[in-house]
C-alpha positions, 0 to 999 in steps of 0.5 A: 714130181709132188711138192708140198703145194701140189693139189691132190688126191691123185686121179685114182682117189678123186670122186667121179663127176655126179657122185654124191657126199652120201655115196662116198660116205656110204662106200666109206662105211663099207670100206670101214666095215670091210677093214673090220672083217679083214682085222676079225679074220686075222684074229680067226687065223690067230685063233687057228695058229694058236689052237694048232700050236697048243695041240702039238704042245700036248703031244710033248706033254703027253710024252713027258707025262709017260716018261714020268710014269703018268700013263693014265693021264697021257692016255687020257690026254692022248684020246680026250684032248689031243686031235679033239674038234674045237667046234662039233665036227670041225678043227680050226682049219674047217672053220677058216675055210667056212669063214672065208667061202661063205662069208669073207669072199661074199663081203669082199665081192660086195664091196668091189661090186659097189664100188665098180658100179657106183665110182668106177671102182675107185677105193678109199674115196672118202679118206682121200677127201679126209686127207685133203680136208685135214692136211696143211697145204704147203707144209712139210709132211702134209703133202698130197702125194708121195714125191715119186708121183 
């Protein structure tokens, strides 16, 4: 059981022998970049969902225009805006698939390969060492590990 004085980090977050500070820093920057890509991917999925929701809402607007007697506007909305490609030849799901298949998956694979080849696949070494440097040893809520560790 971990106590406030338990040294850390745990074995899965300890740098293997012979790994340099620069290697850990480089992997930390790679991991940081992947986190940014994950965040961007989330925005892209949000864009996908919001655009789809808007397209579905346009159908409601079309129906209301028709009920209000504005058939020309309803017809133009139905033929020119509803179902329109957001990028030449593509709906948002196609953008998502291209992003995932040609960038995101390659980036994730590269990051894992780099960790596997340099630090036995260990993740977040830079952050684990930063935590150890920044925490106040022996102080409650500054423990190296959770109590169940």
